[in-house]
C-alpha positions as CSV (number, residue, x, y, z in Angstrom):
1,M,6.6,-19.9,17.5
2,K,3.5,-21.6,16.1
3,M,4.1,-20.3,12.6
4,K,5.9,-22.5,10.1
5,I,8.1,-19.9,8.5
6,F,9.6,-21.9,5.6
7,E,6.3,-23.3,4.7
8,A,4.8,-19.8,4.6
9,M,7.7,-18.6,2.5
10,A,7.4,-21.5,0.1
11,Q,3.7,-20.9,-0.3
12,E,4.0,-17.4,-1.7
13,G,7.5,-17.7,-3.1
14,H,9.6,-15.5,-0.7
15,E,13.3,-15.4,-1.2
16,Q,14.6,-14.2,2.2
17,V,13.5,-13.2,5.8
18,F,15.9,-11.4,8.1
19,F,15.4,-11.2,11.8
20,N,17.2,-8.2,13.4
21,Y,17.7,-7.5,17.1
22,D,19.8,-4.7,18.6
23,R,20.7,-5.1,22.3
24,T,21.5,-1.5,22.7
25,T,18.1,-0.1,21.7
26,G,16.0,-3.2,22.0
27,L,15.1,-2.9,18.3
28,K,13.2,-5.9,17.1
29,A,12.6,-5.9,13.3
30,V,11.9,-8.3,10.4
31,I,12.9,-7.7,6.8
32,A,11.2,-9.8,4.2
33,I,12.2,-10.0,0.6
34,H,9.7,-11.5,-1.8
35,D,10.8,-11.4,-5.3
36,T,13.7,-9.5,-7.0
37,T,13.2,-10.7,-10.6
38,L,12.4,-7.2,-11.8
39,G,15.1,-5.5,-9.6
40,P,16.1,-4.6,-5.9
41,A,13.3,-5.1,-3.3
42,Q,11.4,-1.9,-2.5
43,G,9.0,-1.4,0.3
44,G,8.3,0.8,3.3
45,C,9.0,0.2,7.0
46,R,6.0,-0.4,9.2
47,M,6.2,0.3,13.0
48,W,3.3,-1.3,15.0
49,N,2.7,-2.7,18.4
50,Y,1.9,-6.3,17.3
51,E,0.5,-8.9,19.9
52,D,3.1,-11.5,19.1
53,E,5.9,-12.7,16.9
54,D,3.6,-14.6,14.6
55,Q,1.9,-11.4,13.7
56,V,5.1,-9.6,13.0
57,V,6.2,-12.2,10.5
58,T,2.9,-12.8,8.9
59,D,2.6,-9.0,8.3
60,A,6.1,-8.8,6.8
61,L,5.4,-11.7,4.5
62,R,1.9,-10.4,3.4
63,L,3.2,-6.9,2.8
64,S,6.3,-7.8,0.9
65,K,4.3,-10.0,-1.5
66,G,2.1,-7.1,-2.0
67,M,5.0,-4.9,-2.9
68,T,6.1,-7.3,-5.7
69,D,2.5,-7.1,-7.1
70,K,2.5,-3.3,-6.8
71,C,5.8,-2.8,-8.4
72,A,5.0,-5.2,-11.3
73,A,1.5,-3.8,-11.9
74,A,2.9,-0.2,-12.0
75,E,5.5,-1.3,-14.5
76,L,8.5,-0.5,-12.2
77,D,11.7,-2.2,-12.3
78,Y,11.8,-3.2,-8.6
79,G,10.9,-6.2,-6.6
80,G,8.9,-6.6,-3.4
81,G,10.2,-6.3,0.2
82,K,8.9,-4.9,3.5
83,S,10.3,-4.2,6.9
84,V,8.4,-4.3,10.2
85,I,9.6,-2.8,13.5
86,W,7.8,-4.4,16.5
87,G,7.0,-1.5,18.8
88,D,4.7,1.4,19.7
89,P,5.4,4.3,17.2
90,K,4.1,6.7,19.9
91,K,6.5,5.6,22.7
92,D,9.4,3.6,21.4
93,K,10.9,5.7,18.7
94,S,14.4,7.2,19.2
95,E,17.4,8.3,17.1
96,A,19.3,5.3,18.3
97,L,16.6,2.9,17.3
98,F,16.4,4.1,13.7
99,R,20.1,4.3,13.4
100,A,20.3,0.7,14.5
101,F,17.6,-0.2,12.0
102,A,19.3,1.6,9.2
103,R,22.6,-0.3,9.8
104,Y,20.8,-3.6,9.2
105,I,19.3,-2.0,6.0
106,E,22.9,-1.0,5.0
107,A,24.2,-4.6,5.5
108,L,21.9,-5.7,2.6
109,K,24.0,-3.4,0.2
110,G,21.1,-2.2,-1.8
111,R,19.1,-5.5,-2.1
112,Y,16.4,-3.9,-0.2
113,K,15.4,-0.2,-0.2
114,T,12.9,1.3,2.3
115,G,10.9,4.4,3.3
116,T,7.7,5.3,5.2
117,D,4.7,3.2,6.1
118,V,2.2,3.0,8.9
119,G,3.8,4.2,12.0
120,T,6.8,5.9,10.4
121,T,7.5,9.2,9.0
122,Y,10.1,10.9,6.8
123,D,11.7,12.3,9.9
124,D,12.6,8.7,11.0
125,F,14.3,8.2,7.7
126,I,16.3,11.5,7.9
127,I,17.8,9.8,10.9
128,A,18.4,6.5,9.0
129,L,20.2,8.5,6.3
130,K,23.1,8.8,8.8
131,E,23.7,5.0,8.5
132,T,22.4,4.1,5.0
133,K,21.6,5.6,1.6
134,H,19.0,2.9,0.8
135,V,16.0,4.9,2.0
136,G,13.5,7.0,0.1
137,A,10.3,8.9,0.9
138,L,12.4,11.8,2.1
139,P,11.5,15.5,2.3
140,E,12.2,17.8,-0.6
141,E,15.1,19.4,1.1
142,Y,16.8,16.1,1.3
143,G,16.3,15.3,-2.4
144,G,13.1,13.4,-1.9
145,G,9.5,14.0,-3.1
146,G,8.1,15.0,0.3
147,N,5.0,13.6,1.8
148,S,4.2,10.4,-0.2
149,G,0.7,10.3,1.3
150,L,-0.2,13.1,-1.0
151,I,0.5,11.3,-4.2
152,T,-0.9,8.1,-2.9
153,A,-4.2,10.0,-2.2
154,Y,-4.1,11.3,-5.7
155,G,-3.7,7.8,-7.1
156,V,-6.6,6.4,-5.0
157,W,-8.6,9.3,-6.1
158,M,-7.9,8.2,-9.8
159,A,-8.8,4.6,-8.8
160,I,-12.1,5.7,-7.3
161,R,-12.9,7.6,-10.5
162,A,-12.1,4.5,-12.6
163,V,-14.4,2.4,-10.5
164,A,-17.2,5.0,-10.9
165,K,-16.6,4.9,-14.7
166,E,-16.9,1.2,-14.7
167,L,-20.0,1.1,-12.5
168,F,-21.9,4.1,-13.7
169,A,-20.4,4.8,-17.2
170,D,-19.3,8.2,-15.9
171,D,-16.2,9.0,-13.8
172,S,-17.9,12.0,-12.2
173,L,-18.1,11.8,-8.5
174,T,-20.7,14.6,-8.2
175,G,-23.5,13.4,-6.0
176,R,-21.8,10.1,-5.2
177,T,-21.3,9.0,-1.7
178,V,-17.8,7.7,-0.8
179,A,-17.0,6.1,2.6
180,V,-13.4,6.6,3.7
181,Q,-12.0,4.4,6.4
182,G,-8.9,6.0,7.9
183,L,-8.0,9.7,7.9
184,G,-4.3,9.5,8.2
185,K,-1.6,10.6,5.8
186,V,-3.6,9.2,2.8
187,G,-7.1,9.2,3.9
188,H,-7.1,12.9,5.0
189,P,-5.9,14.4,1.7
190,L,-8.1,11.9,-0.2
191,V,-11.1,13.4,1.4
192,G,-10.1,16.8,-0.1
193,H,-9.9,15.4,-3.6
194,L,-13.3,13.7,-3.1
195,L,-15.0,16.8,-1.9
196,E,-13.5,18.9,-4.6
197,S,-15.1,16.5,-7.1
198,G,-18.5,17.0,-5.7
199,A,-18.7,13.8,-3.6
200,K,-20.4,13.4,-0.3
201,V,-17.9,11.9,2.1
202,I,-18.6,9.7,5.1
203,A,-15.5,9.0,7.1
204,S,-14.0,7.6,10.3
205,D,-10.7,6.7,12.0
206,I,-9.8,4.9,15.2
207,N,-7.7,7.9,16.3
208,P,-9.9,10.6,17.8
209,E,-7.2,13.3,16.8
210,S,-7.6,12.3,13.2
211,R,-11.4,12.5,13.3
212,E,-11.3,16.0,14.9
213,R,-8.7,17.2,12.4
214,A,-11.0,16.1,9.5
215,R,-14.0,17.8,11.1
216,R,-11.9,21.0,11.3
217,D,-10.7,20.9,7.8
218,Y,-13.6,19.5,5.8
219,D,-17.4,19.4,5.5
220,L,-18.1,15.7,6.0
221,Q,-20.0,13.2,8.1
222,I,-18.1,11.3,10.8
223,V,-19.2,7.9,12.0
224,P,-17.9,5.7,14.7
225,P,-15.0,3.4,13.5
226,E,-17.1,0.2,14.0
227,E,-19.7,1.6,11.5
228,I,-17.6,2.8,8.5
229,L,-17.4,-0.4,6.6
230,T,-21.1,-1.0,6.7
231,V,-22.5,2.5,5.9
232,E,-24.6,2.8,2.7
233,C,-22.4,4.4,0.0
234,D,-21.6,4.1,-3.7
235,I,-17.9,3.4,-3.2
236,L,-16.0,2.3,-0.1
237,S,-12.4,3.4,0.4
238,P,-10.4,1.5,3.0
239,C,-7.3,3.6,3.8
240,A,-6.3,2.0,7.2
241,L,-4.9,-1.4,7.9
242,G,-5.4,-4.5,5.8
243,A,-7.5,-7.7,5.9
244,V,-10.7,-5.6,6.3
245,L,-12.5,-7.5,3.7
246,N,-13.3,-10.8,5.3
247,D,-15.9,-13.3,6.1
248,D,-17.4,-11.0,8.7
249,T,-17.5,-7.8,6.8
250,I,-18.2,-8.8,3.2
251,P,-21.9,-9.9,3.9
252,R,-22.5,-6.6,5.6
253,L,-21.1,-4.3,3.0
254,R,-23.6,-1.7,1.5
255,C,-21.4,-0.4,-1.4
256,Q,-21.2,-1.0,-5.1
257,G,-17.4,-0.6,-5.5
258,I,-14.2,-0.5,-3.4
259,A,-11.0,1.4,-4.0
260,G,-8.7,2.3,-1.3
261,A,-5.1,2.9,-0.1
262,A,-4.8,0.0,2.5
263,N,-2.5,-2.8,1.7
264,N,-3.8,-6.4,1.5
265,Q,-7.4,-5.4,1.9
266,L,-8.6,-8.9,1.2
267,A,-8.0,-11.2,4.2
268,E,-7.6,-14.1,1.9
269,P,-7.6,-14.2,-2.0
270,R,-10.8,-16.0,-2.0
271,H,-12.5,-12.9,-0.6
272,G,-12.2,-11.3,-4.1
273,Q,-14.5,-13.9,-5.4
274,L,-16.9,-13.3,-2.5
275,L,-17.1,-9.7,-3.4
276,H,-17.5,-10.6,-7.0
277,Q,-20.5,-12.9,-6.1
278,R,-22.1,-10.0,-4.3
279,G,-21.7,-7.8,-7.3
280,I,-19.2,-5.4,-5.6
281,L,-16.5,-4.1,-8.0
282,F,-13.1,-4.4,-6.2
283,A,-10.1,-2.3,-7.5
284,P,-7.1,-4.4,-6.4
285,D,-5.3,-2.4,-3.8
286,F,-1.8,-3.0,-5.1
287,V,-2.9,-1.2,-8.3
288,A,-4.9,1.6,-6.7
289,N,-2.4,2.5,-3.9
290,A,0.8,2.6,-6.0
291,G,1.3,6.4,-6.0
292,G,3.6,6.5,-2.9
293,L,5.7,3.7,-4.3
294,I,5.9,5.5,-7.7
295,Q,7.2,8.6,-6.0
296,V,9.8,6.7,-4.0
297,C,11.1,4.9,-7.1
298,D,11.1,8.1,-9.0
299,E,13.3,9.6,-6.2
300,L,16.0,7.0,-7.1
301,E,16.2,8.5,-10.6
302,G,16.3,12.1,-9.4
303,Y,12.8,13.1,-8.3
304,N,10.7,14.9,-10.8
305,K,7.1,15.8,-9.5
306,N,5.4,16.1,-12.8
307,R,6.9,12.7,-14.0
308,A,5.7,11.1,-10.7
309,F,2.2,12.4,-10.9
310,R,1.9,11.6,-14.6
311,K,2.9,7.9,-13.8
312,T,0.4,7.8,-10.9
313,A,-2.4,9.2,-13.1
314,M,-2.0,6.0,-15.3
315,I,-3.6,4.1,-12.4
316,Y,-7.0,5.1,-13.9
317,D,-6.4,3.6,-17.4
318,R,-4.6,0.6,-15.8
319,L,-7.7,-0.3,-13.7
320,L,-10.1,0.1,-16.6
321,A,-7.9,-2.3,-18.5
322,I,-8.0,-4.8,-15.6
323,F,-11.9,-4.5,-15.3
324,A,-12.1,-5.1,-19.1
325,R,-9.8,-8.2,-18.9
326,A,-11.8,-9.5,-16.0
327,K,-15.1,-9.4,-18.0
328,E,-13.5,-10.8,-21.1
329,E,-12.0,-13.8,-19.3
330,G,-14.8,-14.2,-16.9
331,I,-12.7,-13.7,-13.8
332,T,-12.5,-11.2,-10.9
333,P,-10.5,-7.9,-11.2
334,Y,-8.2,-9.4,-8.4
335,E,-7.5,-12.4,-10.6
336,A,-7.0,-10.4,-13.6
337,A,-4.5,-8.1,-11.9
338,N,-2.6,-11.0,-10.6
339,R,-2.4,-12.5,-14.1
340,L,-1.0,-9.2,-15.4
341,V,1.7,-9.2,-12.5
342,A,2.7,-12.9,-13.2
343,A,3.0,-12.2,-16.9
344,R,5.3,-9.2,-16.5
345,I,7.5,-10.9,-14.0
346,E,7.9,-14.0,-16.3
347,T,8.4,-11.9,-19.5
348,I,11.0,-9.5,-17.9
349,G,12.7,-12.4,-16.1
350,R,13.0,-14.2,-19.4
351,I,14.5,-11.1,-21.1
352,K,17.0,-10.7,-18.2
353,R,18.3,-14.1,-18.9
354,S,20.2,-12.8,-22.0
355,Y,23.8,-12.0,-21.0
356,T,24.8,-8.3,-21.8
357,G,28.4,-8.4,-20.7
358,R,27.7,-6.6,-17.4
Protein backbone atom coordinates (compact mmCIF):
# COMPACT_ATOMS: atom_id res chain seq x y z
CA MET A 1 0.00 0.00 0.00
CA LYS A 2 1.15 3.53 -0.78
CA MET A 3 -0.70 4.95 2.19
CA LYS A 4 1.20 5.49 5.45
CA ILE A 5 -1.48 4.36 7.86
CA PHE A 6 0.12 5.37 11.15
CA GLU A 7 0.88 8.85 9.82
CA ALA A 8 -2.72 9.19 8.69
CA MET A 9 -3.97 8.04 12.09
CA ALA A 10 -1.69 10.45 13.93
CA GLN A 11 -2.75 13.36 11.74
CA GLU A 12 -6.41 13.15 12.79
CA GLY A 13 -5.98 11.45 16.18
CA HIS A 14 -7.37 7.99 15.44
CA GLU A 15 -7.13 5.40 18.18
CA GLN A 16 -7.40 2.09 16.32
CA VAL A 17 -7.83 0.54 12.88
CA PHE A 18 -8.86 -3.11 12.55
CA PHE A 19 -8.39 -5.14 9.36
CA ASN A 20 -10.76 -8.10 9.08
CA TYR A 21 -10.67 -10.97 6.59
CA ASP A 22 -12.85 -14.07 6.61
CA ARG A 23 -11.60 -16.91 4.44
CA THR A 24 -14.98 -18.66 4.29
CA THR A 25 -16.91 -15.75 2.79
CA GLY A 26 -14.09 -13.62 1.39
CA LEU A 27 -15.16 -10.75 3.64
CA LYS A 28 -12.74 -7.82 3.56
CA ALA A 29 -13.61 -5.13 6.08
CA VAL A 30 -11.94 -2.27 7.94
CA ILE A 31 -13.15 -0.89 11.28
CA ALA A 32 -11.75 2.51 12.26
CA ILE A 33 -12.19 3.96 15.75
CA HIS A 34 -11.39 7.63 15.95
CA ASP A 35 -12.06 8.96 19.46
CA THR A 36 -13.85 7.42 22.45
CA THR A 37 -13.53 10.30 24.93
CA LEU A 38 -17.30 10.78 25.03
CA GLY A 39 -18.22 7.10 24.98
CA PRO A 40 -18.20 3.95 22.81
CA ALA A 41 -17.55 4.52 19.12
CA GLN A 42 -20.72 4.76 17.03
CA GLY A 43 -20.91 4.71 13.25
CA GLY A 44 -22.53 2.87 10.38
CA CYS A 45 -21.18 0.20 8.08
CA ARG A 46 -20.61 1.20 4.47
CA MET A 47 -20.38 -1.39 1.68
CA TRP A 48 -18.80 -0.13 -1.51
CA ASN A 49 -16.83 -1.50 -4.44
CA TYR A 50 -13.66 0.56 -3.94
CA GLU A 51 -10.88 0.65 -6.52
CA ASP A 52 -8.09 -0.30 -4.13
CA GLU A 53 -7.09 -0.78 -0.48
CA ASP A 54 -5.96 2.82 -0.05
CA GLN A 55 -9.49 4.01 -0.83
CA VAL A 56 -10.96 1.56 1.69
CA VAL A 57 -8.73 2.77 4.52
CA THR A 58 -9.02 6.44 3.58
CA ASP A 59 -12.81 6.27 3.62
CA ALA A 60 -12.87 4.45 6.97
CA LEU A 61 -10.56 7.06 8.53
CA ARG A 62 -12.43 10.06 7.10
CA LEU A 63 -15.84 8.72 8.02
CA SER A 64 -14.88 7.72 11.58
CA LYS A 65 -13.49 11.20 12.25
CA GLY A 66 -16.76 12.61 10.94
CA MET A 67 -18.69 10.46 13.39
CA THR A 68 -16.74 11.87 16.32
CA ASP A 69 -17.64 15.36 15.14
CA LYS A 70 -21.26 14.38 14.60
CA CYS A 71 -21.69 12.80 18.04
CA ALA A 72 -20.05 15.74 19.80
CA ALA A 73 -21.99 18.38 17.88
CA ALA A 74 -25.29 16.59 18.57
CA GLU A 75 -24.44 16.40 22.30
CA LEU A 76 -24.46 12.60 22.29
CA ASP A 77 -22.30 10.59 24.68
CA TYR A 78 -20.65 8.49 22.00
CA GLY A 79 -17.40 8.61 20.10
CA GLY A 80 -16.69 8.17 16.42
CA GLY A 81 -16.13 4.99 14.47
CA LYS A 82 -16.89 3.56 11.06
CA SER A 83 -16.72 0.21 9.32
CA VAL A 84 -16.26 -0.38 5.61
CA ILE A 85 -16.89 -3.63 3.73
CA TRP A 86 -15.05 -3.83 0.43
CA GLY A 87 -17.48 -5.33 -2.05
CA ASP A 88 -20.35 -4.72 -4.44
CA PRO A 89 -23.55 -4.36 -2.37
CA LYS A 90 -25.62 -5.54 -5.34
CA LYS A 91 -23.63 -8.75 -5.90
CA ASP A 92 -21.57 -9.71 -2.86
CA LYS A 93 -24.05 -9.69 0.03
CA SER A 94 -24.96 -12.94 1.76
CA GLU A 95 -26.09 -14.17 5.15
CA ALA A 96 -22.68 -15.69 5.77
CA LEU A 97 -20.86 -12.46 4.89
CA PHE A 98 -22.79 -10.37 7.40
CA ARG A 99 -22.60 -13.02 10.09
CA ALA A 100 -18.84 -13.13 9.64
CA PHE A 101 -18.68 -9.34 9.80
CA ALA A 102 -20.86 -9.29 12.92
CA ARG A 103 -18.50 -11.66 14.73
CA TYR A 104 -15.69 -9.16 14.27
CA ILE A 105 -17.96 -6.46 15.73
CA GLU A 106 -18.78 -8.73 18.68
CA ALA A 107 -15.07 -9.27 19.33
CA LEU A 108 -14.77 -5.56 20.20
CA LYS A 109 -17.14 -6.11 23.17
CA GLY A 110 -19.15 -2.93 22.71
CA ARG A 111 -16.23 -0.62 22.01
CA TYR A 112 -17.78 -0.02 18.60
CA LYS A 113 -21.47 -0.13 17.64
CA THR A 114 -22.69 -0.02 14.06
CA GLY A 115 -25.70 0.12 11.76
CA THR A 116 -26.68 1.06 8.22
CA ASP A 117 -24.85 3.35 5.83
CA VAL A 118 -24.36 3.60 2.07
CA GLY A 119 -24.73 0.13 0.56
CA THR A 120 -26.26 -1.52 3.64
CA THR A 121 -29.82 -1.84 4.93
CA TYR A 122 -31.43 -2.89 8.18
CA ASP A 123 -32.08 -6.31 6.66
CA ASP A 124 -28.31 -6.82 6.71
CA PHE A 125 -28.24 -6.05 10.41
CA ILE A 126 -31.13 -8.34 11.23
CA ILE A 127 -28.71 -11.01 10.03
CA ALA A 128 -25.90 -9.45 12.08
CA LEU A 129 -28.06 -9.71 15.22
CA LYS A 130 -27.50 -13.47 15.13
CA GLU A 131 -23.86 -12.87 16.04
CA THR A 132 -23.75 -9.56 17.94
CA LYS A 133 -25.98 -7.25 19.94
CA HIS A 134 -23.87 -4.19 19.06
CA VAL A 135 -25.92 -3.06 16.07
CA GLY A 136 -28.63 -0.45 15.63
CA ALA A 137 -30.74 1.13 12.88
CA LEU A 138 -33.11 -1.82 13.16
CA PRO A 139 -36.77 -2.17 12.10
CA GLU A 140 -39.44 -1.37 14.66
CA GLU A 141 -40.36 -5.03 15.04
CA TYR A 142 -36.81 -5.67 16.22
CA GLY A 143 -36.87 -2.87 18.77
CA GLY A 144 -35.38 -0.21 16.52
CA GLY A 145 -36.61 3.01 15.03
CA GLY A 146 -37.04 1.78 11.48
CA ASN A 147 -35.67 3.48 8.38
CA SER A 148 -33.09 5.99 9.66
CA GLY A 149 -33.16 7.76 6.29
CA LEU A 150 -36.49 9.31 7.22
CA ILE A 151 -35.25 11.07 10.35
CA THR A 152 -32.01 12.04 8.60
CA ALA A 153 -34.06 13.67 5.85
CA TYR A 154 -36.10 15.50 8.47
CA GLY A 155 -32.91 16.84 10.05
CA VAL A 156 -31.50 17.96 6.70
CA TRP A 157 -34.78 19.72 5.97
CA MET A 158 -34.38 21.58 9.27
CA ALA A 159 -30.80 22.44 8.25
CA ILE A 160 -31.95 23.81 4.89
CA ARG A 161 -34.50 25.98 6.68
CA ALA A 162 -31.76 27.26 9.00
CA VAL A 163 -29.61 28.16 5.99
CA ALA A 164 -32.59 29.96 4.43
CA LYS A 165 -33.15 31.84 7.69
CA GLU A 166 -29.52 32.98 7.76
CA LEU A 167 -29.41 33.91 4.09
CA PHE A 168 -32.84 35.46 3.59
CA ALA A 169 -33.95 36.34 7.17
CA ASP A 170 -36.90 33.95 6.68
CA ASP A 171 -36.87 30.16 6.92
CA SER A 172 -39.78 29.76 4.50
CA LEU A 173 -38.84 27.72 1.45
CA THR A 174 -41.81 28.84 -0.61
CA GLY A 175 -40.53 29.88 -4.01
CA ARG A 176 -36.94 28.83 -3.22
CA THR A 177 -35.09 26.45 -5.51
CA VAL A 178 -33.26 23.55 -3.88
CA ALA A 179 -30.99 21.20 -5.85
CA VAL A 180 -30.74 17.70 -4.37
CA GLN A 181 -27.85 15.46 -5.36
CA GLY A 182 -28.75 11.86 -4.55
CA LEU A 183 -32.24 10.35 -4.38
CA GLY A 184 -31.59 7.41 -2.10
CA LYS A 185 -32.89 6.68 1.38
CA VAL A 186 -32.30 10.28 2.51
CA GLY A 187 -32.58 12.33 -0.67
CA HIS A 188 -35.90 10.80 -1.72
CA PRO A 189 -37.85 11.63 1.48
CA LEU A 190 -36.06 15.00 1.69
CA VAL A 191 -37.61 15.94 -1.65
CA GLY A 192 -41.03 15.29 -0.10
CA HIS A 193 -40.33 17.70 2.77
CA LEU A 194 -39.07 20.36 0.37
CA LEU A 195 -42.04 20.17 -1.96
CA GLU A 196 -44.47 20.27 0.96
CA SER A 197 -42.66 23.44 2.07
CA GLY A 198 -43.35 25.09 -1.29
CA ALA A 199 -39.85 24.74 -2.71
CA LYS A 200 -39.02 24.03 -6.33
CA VAL A 201 -36.78 20.95 -6.49
CA ILE A 202 -34.15 20.06 -9.07
CA ALA A 203 -32.60 16.65 -8.47
CA SER A 204 -30.48 13.84 -9.81
CA ASP A 205 -28.91 10.49 -8.96
CA ILE A 206 -26.36 8.23 -10.65
CA ASN A 207 -28.86 5.36 -10.31
CA PRO A 208 -31.49 5.41 -13.09
CA GLU A 209 -33.94 3.50 -10.88
CA SER A 210 -33.74 6.20 -8.20
CA ARG A 211 -34.35 8.92 -10.79
CA GLU A 212 -37.40 7.11 -12.16
CA ARG A 213 -38.81 6.51 -8.69
CA ALA A 214 -38.53 10.23 -7.94
CA ARG A 215 -40.26 11.08 -11.21
CA ARG A 216 -43.14 8.76 -10.29
CA ASP A 217 -43.53 10.07 -6.76
CA TYR A 218 -42.89 13.81 -7.12
CA ASP A 219 -43.38 16.86 -9.29
CA LEU A 220 -39.74 17.87 -9.76
CA GLN A 221 -37.11 18.52 -12.39
CA ILE A 222 -34.54 15.78 -13.04
CA VAL A 223 -31.18 16.68 -14.58
CA PRO A 224 -28.20 14.48 -15.57
CA PRO A 225 -25.92 13.55 -12.63
CA GLU A 226 -23.00 15.56 -14.01
CA GLU A 227 -25.08 18.76 -13.97
CA ILE A 228 -26.68 18.73 -10.53
CA LEU A 229 -23.85 20.45 -8.64
CA THR A 230 -23.75 23.38 -11.01
CA VAL A 231 -27.44 24.14 -11.60
CA GLU A 232 -28.62 27.58 -10.55
CA CYS A 233 -30.42 27.32 -7.21
CA ASP A 234 -30.81 28.98 -3.83
CA ILE A 235 -29.59 26.01 -1.77
CA LEU A 236 -27.65 22.92 -2.84
CA SER A 237 -28.21 19.71 -0.89
CA PRO A 238 -25.54 17.01 -1.46
CA CYS A 239 -27.08 13.70 -0.36
CA ALA A 240 -24.81 11.18 -2.09
CA LEU A 241 -21.12 10.43 -1.49
CA GLY A 242 -18.56 12.79 0.04
CA ALA A 243 -15.77 15.07 -1.24
CA VAL A 244 -18.12 16.73 -3.76
CA LEU A 245 -17.01 20.22 -2.70
CA ASN A 246 -13.51 20.51 -4.10
CA ASP A 247 -11.17 22.56 -6.31
CA ASP A 248 -13.07 21.52 -9.41
CA THR A 249 -16.67 22.00 -8.28
CA ILE A 250 -16.52 25.03 -5.97
CA PRO A 251 -15.68 27.59 -8.71
CA ARG A 252 -18.65 26.29 -10.74
CA LEU A 253 -21.30 26.34 -7.98
CA ARG A 254 -24.32 28.57 -8.61
CA CYS A 255 -25.96 28.45 -5.18
CA GLN A 256 -26.08 30.72 -2.14
CA GLY A 257 -26.09 28.03 0.53
CA ILE A 258 -25.34 24.34 1.05
CA ALA A 259 -26.93 21.85 3.45
CA GLY A 260 -27.04 18.14 2.78
CA ALA A 261 -26.88 14.61 4.10
CA ALA A 262 -23.61 13.42 2.54
CA ASN A 263 -20.72 12.82 4.92
CA ASN A 264 -17.42 14.68 4.46
CA GLN A 265 -18.71 16.97 1.74
CA LEU A 266 -15.54 19.05 1.81
CA ALA A 267 -12.73 17.23 0.00
CA GLU A 268 -10.33 19.02 2.38
CA PRO A 269 -10.93 21.39 5.30
CA ARG A 270 -9.55 24.30 3.28
CA HIS A 271 -12.52 24.01 0.94
CA GLY A 272 -14.68 25.46 3.69
CA GLN A 273 -12.65 28.65 3.33
CA LEU A 274 -13.04 28.60 -0.46
CA LEU A 275 -16.81 28.43 -0.06
CA HIS A 276 -16.66 31.32 2.41
CA GLN A 277 -14.62 33.40 -0.03
CA ARG A 278 -17.25 32.82 -2.69
CA GLY A 279 -19.97 33.97 -0.29
CA ILE A 280 -21.62 30.54 -0.11
CA LEU A 281 -23.02 29.62 3.31
CA PHE A 282 -22.08 26.05 4.25
CA ALA A 283 -23.95 24.10 6.92
CA PRO A 284 -21.31 21.66 8.27
CA ASP A 285 -22.47 18.22 7.21
CA PHE A 286 -21.76 16.55 10.54
CA VAL A 287 -24.29 18.91 12.12
CA ALA A 288 -26.90 18.85 9.36
CA ASN A 289 -27.05 15.08 8.84
CA ALA A 290 -27.09 13.91 12.45
CA GLY A 291 -30.70 12.68 12.47
CA GLY A 292 -29.93 9.06 11.71
CA LEU A 293 -27.23 8.93 14.34
CA ILE A 294 -29.58 10.49 16.88
CA GLN A 295 -32.13 7.76 16.15
CA VAL A 296 -29.59 4.94 16.46
CA CYS A 297 -28.26 6.31 19.76
CA ASP A 298 -31.82 6.71 21.02
CA GLU A 299 -32.43 3.02 20.26
CA LEU A 300 -29.75 2.17 22.81
CA GLU A 301 -31.89 3.89 25.46
CA GLY A 302 -35.10 2.18 24.32
CA TYR A 303 -36.35 3.93 21.21
CA ASN A 304 -38.84 6.77 21.58
CA LYS A 305 -39.82 8.34 18.26
CA ASN A 306 -41.00 11.66 19.68
CA ARG A 307 -37.78 12.04 21.68
CA ALA A 308 -35.59 11.24 18.66
CA PHE A 309 -37.38 13.71 16.39
CA ARG A 310 -37.31 16.38 19.09
CA LYS A 311 -33.53 15.99 19.37
CA THR A 312 -33.21 16.09 15.60
CA ALA A 313 -35.26 19.30 15.35
CA MET A 314 -32.56 20.97 17.45
CA ILE A 315 -30.31 20.91 14.36
CA TYR A 316 -32.09 24.11 13.29
CA ASP A 317 -31.13 26.14 16.38
CA ARG A 318 -27.69 24.50 16.56
CA LEU A 319 -26.84 25.69 13.06
CA LEU A 320 -28.11 29.21 13.71
CA ALA A 321 -25.84 29.34 16.77
CA ILE A 322 -22.89 28.13 14.66
CA PHE A 323 -23.57 30.77 12.01
CA ALA A 324 -23.74 33.45 14.70
CA ARG A 325 -20.46 32.30 16.27
CA ALA A 326 -18.77 32.25 12.87
CA LYS A 327 -19.73 35.87 12.21
CA GLU A 328 -18.77 36.96 15.72
CA GLU A 329 -15.32 35.35 15.54
CA GLY A 330 -14.68 36.09 11.88
CA ILE A 331 -14.34 32.43 10.91
CA THR A 332 -16.17 29.99 8.65
CA PRO A 333 -19.16 27.96 9.90
CA TYR A 334 -17.05 24.81 9.43
CA GLU A 335 -14.37 26.22 11.74
CA ALA A 336 -17.00 27.35 14.25
CA ALA A 337 -18.55 23.88 14.32
CA ASN A 338 -15.15 22.26 14.81
CA ARG A 339 -14.39 24.57 17.72
CA LEU A 340 -17.70 23.58 19.30
CA VAL A 341 -16.79 19.89 18.88
CA ALA A 342 -13.29 20.32 20.31
CA ALA A 343 -14.59 22.27 23.31
CA ARG A 344 -17.19 19.63 24.18
CA ILE A 345 -14.72 16.75 23.91
CA GLU A 346 -12.20 18.62 26.05
CA THR A 347 -14.77 19.62 28.68
CA ILE A 348 -16.44 16.22 29.01
CA GLY A 349 -13.05 14.52 28.92
CA ARG A 350 -11.92 16.59 31.90
CA ILE A 351 -15.12 15.85 33.81
CA LYS A 352 -14.61 12.11 33.28
CA ARG A 353 -11.22 12.29 34.91
CA SER A 354 -12.91 12.45 38.29
CA TYR A 355 -13.12 8.97 39.84
CA THR A 356 -16.70 8.00 40.80
CA GLY A 357 -16.01 4.59 42.29
CA ARG A 358 -17.19 2.62 39.25
